[in-house]
Backbone as CSV, one residue per row, in Angstrom:
resi,resn,N_x,N_y,N_z,CA_x,CA_y,CA_z,C_x,C_y,C_z
1,MET,-235.850,116.043,-45.626,-235.028,115.955,-44.564,-233.282,116.334,-44.872
2,LEU,-232.683,116.539,-43.978,-231.122,116.797,-44.131,-230.067,115.842,-43.952
3,ALA,-229.321,115.915,-44.795,-228.153,114.760,-44.670,-226.940,115.763,-44.816
4,TYR,-225.696,115.157,-44.508,-224.577,115.915,-44.632,-223.270,114.977,-44.737
5,GLY,-222.163,116.019,-45.202,-220.944,115.071,-45.254,-220.449,114.760,-46.854
6,ARG,-219.213,114.644,-47.013,-218.822,114.523,-48.660,-219.074,113.048,-48.962
7,ASN,-218.883,112.032,-48.085,-219.003,110.556,-48.505,-220.629,110.499,-48.536
8,THR,-221.409,110.857,-47.796,-222.861,110.969,-48.012,-223.328,111.600,-49.346
9,LEU,-222.627,112.518,-49.574,-223.111,113.305,-51.163,-222.928,112.507,-52.192
10,LYS,-221.820,111.623,-51.998,-221.277,110.769,-53.096,-222.023,109.344,-53.282
11,GLU,-222.579,109.037,-52.142,-223.456,107.755,-51.828,-224.868,107.932,-52.363
12,LEU,-225.297,109.015,-52.068,-226.798,109.363,-52.440,-227.037,109.340,-53.973
13,ASN,-228.221,109.009,-54.238,-228.729,108.890,-55.767,-229.066,110.388,-56.017
14,PRO,-228.266,110.838,-57.029,-228.366,112.345,-57.320,-230.082,112.747,-57.533
15,LYS,-231.016,111.815,-57.954,-232.304,112.060,-58.176,-232.933,112.376,-56.917
16,ASN,-232.449,111.990,-55.858,-232.980,112.232,-54.565,-232.605,113.253,-53.871
17,ILE,-231.727,114.269,-54.415,-231.183,115.368,-54.022,-232.041,116.576,-54.391
18,ARG,-232.570,117.362,-53.463,-233.309,118.522,-53.772,-232.398,119.443,-54.003
19,LYS,-231.339,119.734,-53.030,-230.579,120.894,-53.153,-229.268,120.646,-52.311
20,VAL,-228.122,121.031,-52.498,-226.976,121.021,-51.754,-226.599,122.531,-51.416
21,MET,-226.204,122.449,-49.964,-225.696,123.821,-49.600,-224.312,123.757,-49.434
22,VAL,-223.591,124.426,-49.764,-221.990,124.295,-50.067,-221.237,125.439,-49.160
23,SER,-220.468,125.288,-48.408,-219.561,126.184,-47.481,-218.862,127.091,-48.683
24,LYS,-219.053,128.445,-48.508,-218.300,129.514,-49.411,-216.956,129.306,-49.222
25,THR,-216.306,128.637,-47.992,-214.835,128.462,-47.529,-214.363,126.979,-48.050
26,ILE,-215.238,126.300,-48.966,-214.680,124.947,-49.279,-213.675,125.035,-50.398
27,LYS,-212.525,124.073,-49.976,-211.466,124.240,-51.102,-211.379,123.243,-52.051
28,ASP,-212.317,122.120,-52.132,-212.310,121.051,-53.080,-213.031,121.292,-54.043
29,ASN,-212.315,121.587,-55.143,-213.027,121.756,-56.392,-213.973,120.694,-56.883
30,SER,-213.409,119.464,-56.606,-214.188,118.374,-57.106,-215.465,118.071,-56.585
31,ILE,-215.752,118.914,-55.506,-217.122,118.884,-54.942,-218.146,119.644,-56.050
32,LEU,-217.789,120.901,-56.189,-218.421,121.652,-57.424,-218.597,120.809,-58.526
33,LYS,-217.640,120.312,-59.099,-217.375,119.501,-60.257,-218.579,118.489,-60.321
34,TYR,-218.715,117.644,-59.222,-219.404,116.722,-59.028,-220.928,117.050,-59.132
35,LEU,-221.301,118.271,-58.386,-222.574,118.717,-58.565,-222.902,119.138,-59.844
36,LYS,-222.079,119.785,-60.654,-222.424,120.344,-62.020,-222.435,119.093,-62.849
37,ASP,-221.611,118.128,-62.626,-221.757,117.125,-63.866,-223.103,116.398,-63.672
38,ASN,-223.699,116.183,-62.256,-224.761,115.363,-62.079,-226.036,116.372,-62.083
39,LYS,-225.849,117.604,-62.431,-226.916,118.667,-62.542,-227.711,118.629,-61.327
40,ILE,-226.716,118.859,-60.081,-227.368,118.899,-58.694,-227.437,120.453,-58.413
41,LYS,-228.751,120.916,-57.992,-228.815,122.414,-57.690,-228.191,122.528,-56.353
42,TYR,-227.293,123.601,-56.374,-226.468,123.918,-55.105,-226.496,125.469,-54.908
43,GLU,-226.221,125.900,-53.724,-225.795,127.213,-53.363,-224.748,127.301,-52.391
44,LEU,-223.919,128.243,-52.482,-222.767,128.487,-51.641,-223.291,129.469,-50.367
45,ILE,-222.981,129.096,-49.223,-223.420,129.458,-47.890,-222.517,129.728,-47.107
46,ASP,-222.797,130.577,-46.076,-221.853,130.760,-45.068,-221.701,129.610,-44.086
47,ASN,-220.217,129.223,-43.676,-220.062,127.987,-42.941,-220.997,128.016,-41.629
48,ASN,-221.139,129.190,-41.041,-221.729,129.264,-39.768,-223.259,129.164,-39.763
49,ILE,-223.815,129.253,-41.002,-225.428,128.746,-41.304,-225.329,127.396,-41.222
50,LEU,-224.271,126.572,-41.911,-224.495,125.218,-42.163,-224.459,124.805,-40.539
51,ASP,-223.438,125.081,-39.760,-223.318,124.673,-38.497,-224.591,124.628,-37.574
52,LYS,-225.559,125.481,-37.809,-226.739,125.773,-37.216,-227.696,124.713,-37.857
53,LYS,-227.603,124.253,-39.199,-228.463,123.291,-39.651,-228.500,121.787,-39.310
54,VAL,-227.312,121.548,-38.970,-227.176,119.990,-38.498,-226.246,119.759,-37.271
55,HIS,-226.432,118.880,-36.681,-225.269,118.474,-35.596,-224.446,117.504,-36.161
56,GLY,-222.974,117.954,-36.104,-222.091,116.987,-36.338,-221.130,117.494,-37.412
57,ASN,-220.154,117.066,-37.958,-219.120,117.285,-38.655,-219.801,117.538,-40.227
58,HIS,-220.269,118.576,-40.759,-220.709,118.631,-42.085,-219.755,118.505,-43.117
59,GLN,-218.609,118.911,-42.871,-217.369,118.969,-43.969,-217.857,120.027,-45.035
60,GLY,-218.497,121.184,-44.486,-218.953,122.083,-45.759,-219.951,121.806,-46.540
61,ILE,-220.784,120.537,-46.346,-221.777,120.165,-47.169,-223.043,119.692,-46.339
62,VAL,-224.128,120.480,-46.825,-225.476,119.873,-46.148,-226.420,119.779,-47.223
63,ILE,-226.990,118.433,-47.351,-227.757,118.273,-48.506,-229.337,117.951,-48.241
64,GLU,-230.000,118.692,-48.866,-231.774,118.534,-48.720,-232.032,117.478,-49.528
65,ILE,-232.671,116.384,-48.930,-233.108,115.369,-49.657,-234.603,114.942,-49.465
66,ASP,-235.042,114.114,-50.333,-236.484,113.775,-50.012,-236.413,112.961,-48.747
67,ASP,-237.686,112.872,-48.309,-237.847,112.217,-46.873,-237.779,110.539,-47.174
68,TYR,-236.981,110.125,-45.986,-236.649,108.571,-46.229,-237.944,107.812,-46.458
69,GLU,-237.876,106.901,-47.472,-239.394,105.964,-47.561,-238.971,104.574,-46.873
70,TYR,-239.424,104.151,-45.896,-239.496,102.905,-45.247,-240.138,101.782,-45.933
71,SER,-239.723,100.616,-45.965,-240.272,99.673,-46.359,-241.328,99.040,-45.506
72,ASN,-242.052,98.066,-46.378,-242.988,97.272,-45.487,-242.745,95.962,-45.140
73,LEU,-243.170,95.356,-44.179,-242.758,94.096,-43.670,-243.126,92.926,-44.707
74,ASN,-243.995,93.115,-45.600,-244.470,92.205,-46.528,-243.412,92.038,-47.626
75,GLU,-242.477,93.100,-47.716,-241.629,92.916,-48.773,-240.571,92.127,-48.430
76,ILE,-240.185,91.675,-47.174,-238.966,90.951,-47.100,-239.113,89.431,-46.741
77,PHE,-240.192,88.770,-46.709,-240.531,87.643,-46.255,-239.885,86.420,-47.024
78,ASP,-239.373,86.745,-48.284,-238.484,85.876,-49.081,-236.793,86.045,-48.856
79,GLU,-236.562,86.700,-47.642,-235.227,86.754,-47.317,-234.847,85.834,-46.307
80,ASN,-233.571,85.587,-46.195,-233.172,84.369,-45.252,-232.851,84.839,-43.955
81,PHE,-232.281,86.216,-43.776,-231.907,86.559,-42.245,-232.223,88.260,-42.422
82,VAL,-232.920,88.508,-41.406,-233.272,89.786,-41.011,-232.950,90.354,-39.830
83,VAL,-232.705,91.594,-39.514,-232.492,92.118,-38.213,-233.563,93.106,-37.632
84,LEU,-233.890,92.741,-36.190,-234.913,93.476,-35.628,-234.227,94.407,-34.512
85,LEU,-234.594,95.676,-34.554,-234.051,96.452,-33.340,-235.193,96.769,-32.400
86,ASP,-235.115,96.400,-31.198,-236.137,96.476,-30.047,-236.075,97.803,-29.392
87,HIS,-236.502,99.015,-30.097,-236.503,100.200,-29.439,-234.980,100.630,-29.152
88,LEU,-234.268,100.748,-30.277,-232.905,101.199,-30.097,-233.193,102.816,-30.112
89,GLU,-232.155,103.560,-29.296,-232.469,104.855,-29.313,-231.219,105.756,-29.867
90,ASP,-230.283,105.197,-29.933,-228.801,105.863,-30.242,-228.629,105.915,-31.756
91,PRO,-228.723,106.911,-32.432,-228.530,107.004,-33.897,-227.036,106.521,-34.333
92,HIS,-226.083,106.703,-33.348,-224.859,106.147,-34.012,-224.841,104.861,-33.901
93,ASN,-225.483,104.123,-32.951,-225.809,102.661,-33.051,-226.361,102.050,-34.108
94,PHE,-227.445,102.795,-34.468,-228.356,102.589,-35.650,-227.631,102.505,-36.838
95,GLY,-227.085,103.534,-37.091,-226.028,103.842,-38.287,-225.095,102.696,-38.505
96,ALA,-224.219,102.442,-37.288,-223.195,101.498,-37.133,-223.865,99.913,-37.548
97,ILE,-224.932,99.648,-37.225,-225.729,98.433,-37.460,-226.035,98.317,-38.956
98,ILE,-226.342,99.378,-39.626,-226.823,99.395,-40.858,-225.655,99.283,-41.741
99,ARG,-224.511,99.677,-41.288,-223.282,99.376,-41.931,-222.852,98.028,-41.992
100,THR,-222.911,97.519,-40.729,-222.659,96.139,-40.593,-223.465,95.066,-41.385
101,CYS,-224.989,95.588,-41.431,-225.793,94.531,-42.114,-225.425,94.673,-43.549
102,GLU,-225.166,95.764,-44.145,-224.653,96.012,-45.474,-223.438,95.253,-45.967
103,ALA,-222.510,95.429,-44.918,-221.256,94.467,-45.274,-221.569,92.883,-44.917
104,ALA,-222.250,92.614,-44.303,-222.589,91.205,-44.139,-223.518,90.662,-45.165
105,GLY,-224.120,91.414,-45.878,-225.064,91.144,-46.739,-226.589,90.884,-46.442
106,VAL,-226.980,91.282,-45.151,-228.152,91.308,-44.636,-228.894,92.646,-45.107
107,LYS,-230.139,92.410,-45.983,-230.647,93.338,-46.735,-231.828,94.291,-46.206
108,SER,-232.360,93.673,-44.671,-233.360,94.460,-43.962,-233.412,94.481,-42.709
109,ILE,-233.590,95.691,-41.995,-233.695,95.743,-40.364,-235.197,96.422,-40.358
110,ILE,-235.560,95.772,-39.262,-236.986,96.278,-38.906,-236.919,97.025,-37.456
111,ILE,-237.704,97.970,-37.454,-237.740,99.006,-36.349,-239.060,99.283,-35.914
112,PRO,-239.526,99.545,-34.851,-240.954,99.889,-34.314,-241.033,101.673,-34.652
113,LYS,-242.272,101.810,-34.698,-242.470,103.255,-34.990,-242.370,104.135,-33.837
114,ASP,-242.695,103.710,-32.562,-242.793,104.369,-31.304,-241.802,104.069,-30.467
115,ARG,-240.922,105.196,-29.939,-239.836,104.969,-28.948,-238.567,104.257,-29.505
116,SER,-238.384,104.854,-30.698,-237.236,104.304,-31.287,-236.539,105.329,-32.251
117,VAL,-235.093,105.175,-32.632,-234.601,105.984,-33.426,-235.222,105.744,-34.915
118,ARG,-235.170,106.892,-35.652,-235.558,106.953,-36.931,-234.313,107.086,-37.649
119,VAL,-234.658,106.896,-39.195,-233.569,107.388,-40.140,-233.506,109.103,-40.091
120,ASN,-232.160,109.321,-39.431,-232.283,110.864,-39.641,-230.825,111.435,-40.064
121,GLU,-230.312,112.684,-40.239,-229.146,113.109,-40.433,-227.966,112.408,-39.730
122,THR,-227.895,111.936,-38.650,-226.725,111.368,-38.129,-226.763,109.911,-38.523
123,VAL,-227.978,109.296,-38.591,-227.856,107.809,-39.118,-227.506,107.747,-40.461
124,MET,-227.883,108.839,-41.426,-227.238,108.689,-42.736,-225.755,109.008,-42.915
125,LYS,-225.308,109.965,-41.743,-223.917,110.168,-41.712,-223.205,109.042,-41.514
126,ILE,-223.601,108.088,-40.496,-222.654,107.226,-39.703,-222.895,106.010,-40.494
127,SER,-223.953,105.697,-41.310,-224.307,104.495,-42.214,-223.317,104.636,-43.584
128,THR,-222.892,106.011,-43.919,-222.253,106.146,-45.004,-222.378,105.216,-46.183
129,GLY,-223.396,105.654,-46.582,-224.009,104.975,-47.867,-224.648,103.649,-47.897
130,ALA,-224.361,102.869,-46.771,-224.905,101.732,-46.625,-226.385,101.700,-46.520
131,LEU,-227.081,102.765,-46.087,-228.496,102.923,-46.025,-229.266,102.764,-47.507
132,ALA,-228.562,103.059,-48.442,-228.985,102.952,-49.931,-229.246,101.449,-50.354
133,ARG,-228.733,100.677,-49.449,-228.523,99.178,-50.012,-229.241,98.430,-48.836
134,VAL,-229.829,98.909,-47.763,-230.498,98.020,-46.627,-231.754,98.599,-46.581
135,LYS,-232.865,97.954,-46.502,-234.341,98.299,-46.304,-234.376,98.640,-44.841
136,ILE,-235.033,99.659,-44.483,-235.540,99.845,-43.145,-236.910,99.639,-43.077
137,VAL,-237.397,98.677,-42.293,-238.972,98.444,-42.350,-239.432,98.992,-40.915
138,LEU,-240.516,99.757,-41.043,-241.383,100.479,-40.034,-242.442,99.643,-39.734
139,VAL,-242.532,99.074,-38.478,-243.711,98.342,-37.974,-244.368,99.097,-36.740
140,SER,-245.702,98.907,-36.699,-246.536,99.355,-35.375,-246.211,98.567,-34.296
141,ASN,-245.927,97.339,-34.439,-246.016,96.508,-33.157,-244.754,95.606,-33.393
142,ILE,-243.842,95.443,-32.551,-242.660,94.423,-32.746,-243.274,93.115,-32.586
143,ASN,-243.838,92.642,-31.605,-244.354,91.308,-31.524,-245.564,90.897,-32.405
144,ASP,-246.087,91.935,-33.102,-247.039,91.370,-34.099,-246.178,91.101,-35.386
145,ALA,-245.143,91.942,-35.625,-244.175,91.547,-36.629,-243.554,90.147,-36.436
146,ILE,-243.137,89.815,-35.227,-242.561,88.499,-34.983,-243.439,87.508,-35.226
147,LYS,-244.862,87.649,-34.846,-245.806,86.632,-35.378,-245.762,86.346,-36.740
148,LYS,-245.790,87.485,-37.603,-245.844,87.467,-39.223,-244.548,86.710,-39.553
149,LEU,-243.367,87.226,-38.979,-242.149,86.558,-39.468,-242.144,85.089,-39.323
150,LYS,-242.872,84.583,-37.926,-242.687,83.141,-37.725,-243.845,82.345,-38.674
151,ASN,-245.043,83.218,-39.079,-245.790,82.559,-39.992,-245.191,82.497,-41.289
152,ASN,-244.190,82.937,-41.573,-243.380,83.056,-42.872,-241.977,82.185,-42.728
153,ASN,-242.107,81.395,-41.545,-240.923,80.456,-41.477,-239.609,81.130,-40.726
154,PHE,-239.658,82.221,-40.277,-238.483,82.763,-39.773,-238.365,82.242,-38.240
155,PHE,-237.124,81.965,-37.705,-236.934,81.260,-36.514,-236.170,82.617,-35.737
156,ILE,-236.685,83.039,-34.686,-236.552,84.359,-34.010,-235.647,84.095,-32.697
157,TYR,-234.345,84.802,-32.985,-233.195,84.691,-32.081,-233.111,85.896,-31.346
158,ALA,-233.088,86.036,-29.999,-233.087,87.424,-29.333,-231.840,87.377,-28.563
159,ALA,-231.056,88.319,-28.708,-229.685,88.624,-27.849,-229.871,89.217,-26.660
160,ASP,-229.396,88.221,-25.598,-229.540,88.691,-24.236,-228.435,87.889,-23.330
161,MET,-227.890,88.572,-22.307,-226.865,88.202,-21.537,-227.146,86.620,-20.893
162,ASP,-228.436,86.297,-20.539,-228.757,85.139,-20.043,-229.232,83.879,-21.240
163,GLY,-228.741,84.079,-22.271,-228.921,83.143,-23.369,-227.878,82.226,-23.570
164,LYS,-227.842,81.327,-24.624,-227.075,80.298,-24.853,-225.904,80.917,-25.540
165,ASP,-224.721,80.173,-25.398,-223.612,80.785,-26.081,-223.776,80.775,-27.776
166,TYR,-223.844,81.820,-28.361,-224.134,81.938,-29.827,-223.190,81.123,-30.596
167,ASN,-222.131,80.750,-30.316,-221.393,79.568,-30.954,-221.920,78.398,-30.832
168,LYS,-222.721,78.074,-30.107,-223.054,76.682,-29.865,-224.556,76.418,-30.446
169,VAL,-224.967,77.385,-31.194,-226.469,77.262,-31.626,-226.274,76.640,-33.100
170,ASP,-227.426,75.853,-33.449,-227.463,75.582,-34.813,-228.763,76.389,-35.401
171,TYR,-228.355,77.175,-36.421,-229.157,78.362,-36.704,-230.046,77.649,-37.820
172,ALA,-231.405,78.304,-37.484,-232.308,77.918,-38.824,-232.097,78.430,-40.138
173,PRO,-232.408,77.761,-41.216,-232.209,78.426,-42.476,-232.705,79.902,-42.835
174,LYS,-233.865,80.302,-42.098,-234.389,81.518,-42.034,-234.417,82.163,-40.603
175,ARG,-233.991,83.283,-40.380,-233.627,83.777,-39.007,-233.756,85.068,-38.910
176,CYS,-234.317,85.511,-37.634,-234.417,87.021,-37.302,-233.627,87.126,-35.980
177,LEU,-232.582,88.114,-36.053,-231.948,88.463,-34.691,-232.447,89.714,-34.142
178,ILE,-232.956,89.698,-32.995,-233.435,90.738,-32.282,-232.418,91.507,-31.553
179,ILE,-232.068,92.859,-31.458,-231.055,93.458,-30.726,-231.835,94.365,-29.860
180,GLY,-231.629,94.232,-28.531,-232.203,95.205,-27.541,-231.914,96.728,-27.442
181,ASN,-232.852,97.422,-26.552,-232.509,98.792,-26.296,-230.992,98.922,-25.662
182,GLU,-230.410,99.948,-25.706,-229.096,100.127,-25.026,-229.126,100.096,-23.771
183,GLY,-230.229,100.542,-22.996,-230.218,100.250,-21.555,-231.042,99.214,-21.014
184,LYS,-232.228,99.019,-21.330,-233.250,98.105,-21.066,-233.353,96.822,-21.613
185,GLY,-232.397,96.572,-22.726,-232.607,95.234,-23.462,-233.620,95.037,-24.035
186,ILE,-233.854,93.661,-24.427,-234.965,93.333,-25.035,-236.192,93.045,-24.021
187,SER,-237.439,93.601,-24.359,-238.544,93.646,-23.475,-238.881,92.150,-23.223
188,ASP,-239.508,91.895,-22.058,-240.098,90.821,-21.482,-240.766,89.864,-22.562
189,LEU,-241.915,90.649,-22.925,-242.551,89.847,-23.876,-241.784,89.520,-25.199
190,THR,-241.113,90.526,-25.782,-240.507,90.010,-26.823,-239.594,88.724,-26.766
191,LEU,-238.987,88.782,-25.661,-238.096,87.524,-25.097,-238.937,86.200,-24.918
192,LYS,-240.077,86.459,-24.547,-241.053,85.375,-24.481,-241.697,85.010,-25.858
193,ASN,-241.818,85.857,-26.821,-241.962,85.438,-28.164,-241.045,84.933,-29.080
194,SER,-239.799,85.055,-28.702,-238.665,84.563,-29.330,-238.465,82.955,-29.291
195,ASP,-237.868,82.476,-30.171,-237.672,80.884,-30.261,-236.447,80.662,-29.368
196,GLU,-235.366,81.342,-29.589,-234.430,81.215,-28.699,-233.615,82.362,-28.351
197,ILE,-232.894,82.432,-27.052,-232.170,83.572,-26.623,-230.643,83.061,-26.799
198,ILE,-229.942,84.128,-27.335,-228.447,83.733,-27.424,-227.543,84.681,-26.855
199,SER,-226.272,84.322,-26.611,-225.710,85.489,-25.700,-224.276,85.514,-26.244
200,ILE,-223.446,86.558,-26.059,-221.943,86.422,-26.347,-221.242,86.186,-24.984
201,PRO,-220.374,85.124,-24.773,-219.877,84.916,-23.678,-218.809,85.999,-23.134
202,MET,-218.798,86.634,-22.072,-217.717,87.837,-21.433,-216.862,87.087,-20.627
203,LYS,-215.583,87.035,-21.224,-214.495,86.652,-20.362,-213.622,87.546,-19.581
204,GLY,-213.953,88.772,-19.984,-213.350,89.737,-18.946,-214.065,90.246,-17.986
205,LYS,-213.734,91.638,-17.328,-214.827,92.063,-16.442,-215.838,92.767,-16.717
206,VAL,-215.930,93.143,-18.104,-217.147,93.812,-18.714,-218.056,92.795,-19.050
207,ASN,-219.427,93.341,-18.206,-220.367,92.209,-18.506,-221.436,92.560,-19.349
208,SER,-221.443,93.405,-20.416,-222.043,93.880,-21.659,-221.187,94.400,-22.896
209,LEU,-221.746,94.470,-23.793,-221.099,95.273,-25.117,-222.170,96.289,-25.681
210,ASN,-221.634,97.227,-26.079,-222.374,97.967,-26.962,-223.292,97.541,-27.840
211,ALA,-224.404,98.016,-27.988,-225.356,97.469,-29.072,-225.068,97.186,-30.454
212,SER,-224.395,97.968,-31.009,-223.842,97.954,-32.291,-222.556,96.756,-32.531
213,VAL,-222.004,96.844,-31.324,-220.577,95.850,-31.408,-221.256,94.457,-31.096
214,ALA,-222.121,94.217,-30.342,-222.829,92.908,-30.112,-223.579,92.551,-31.428
215,ALA,-224.320,93.542,-31.894,-225.259,93.278,-33.097,-223.876,92.692,-34.289
216,GLY,-222.720,93.448,-34.350,-221.855,92.977,-35.502,-221.372,91.621,-35.309
217,ILE,-221.013,91.065,-34.076,-220.513,89.881,-33.766,-221.534,88.810,-34.125
218,LEU,-222.739,89.243,-33.817,-223.755,88.126,-34.039,-224.203,87.934,-35.462
219,ILE,-224.415,89.211,-36.110,-224.684,89.193,-37.453,-223.845,88.568,-38.397
220,PHE,-222.517,88.595,-38.187,-221.414,87.865,-39.125,-221.359,86.480,-38.740
221,ASN,-221.650,86.057,-37.497,-221.571,84.678,-37.046,-222.839,83.996,-37.661
222,MET,-223.818,84.512,-37.415,-225.203,84.074,-38.049,-225.443,83.850,-39.543
223,ASN,-224.796,85.014,-40.252,-224.861,84.917,-41.418,-224.023,84.096,-42.394
224,GLY,-223.015,83.409,-41.299,-222.110,82.563,-41.791,-222.311,81.074,-41.761
225,GLU,-223.435,80.870,-41.051,-223.822,79.402,-40.654,-224.453,78.813,-42.286
C-alpha cells in the first residue's frame, strides 16, 4: 500500500518501507539524508507522477509500504478500554480518532470488515504516526464482537443523541465505547446489544457533533474515570 508525507515517513518503521518515491524538486536535504542513514531504497521522480499516485498533499514524498496488518479481537481482552467504530466511512474521521486514542492511551480500535473505512493512505496521513501505536482490530460482525467483549467483562457504552449525559455515568472498570456512522449513527441492533447509551448534551443550536469530535470528548472523559 502507499502512504505519503514527511511526518508519516519519519513515524514509519524503516523495516516496513519497501521504497520511497521522492520528488525531483524537493529542497529538504534532510529527507535524503534520513533515507540514506536508514538504508531505505528510494528513487527521484517527477512531482506530477506523485500527484497521480495519491490523493492529498504528499509534500514530495510517497512511500510504498507493506500492507497494514490488522489485529485479532482475542489480542485485546486484557485491556481496560477499547473503541468500536460502527461502520465509520470517512478516513479523516478514522485518522483523527486513531490520534485521539493514542493521545488518551487507548490501545485498540475495532472496525467491521464490510461497509467501513479501512486503513488507507489518507488514514495513515491523518493519524500522523499514531497508527504505529494503536491496534486496529478487524471483525466480521460487530454484534458478535460485542458478545465476546461482554464475555470478557467489558461494559458496552454506545454514543447516541438520546442517551444519558456522559458526565453523569459511573463507568465500569472495563469499557468499550461505540461511535456510530457519520450519517446513520449506531445501528438499532447494536444499540440494543449495548449496556448503556450515553450522549453529549447540546447547549447550542447544533444538535450533533462530527464523529471524531464526539469521540474525542467521550474518550478522554471515559479514560479519566
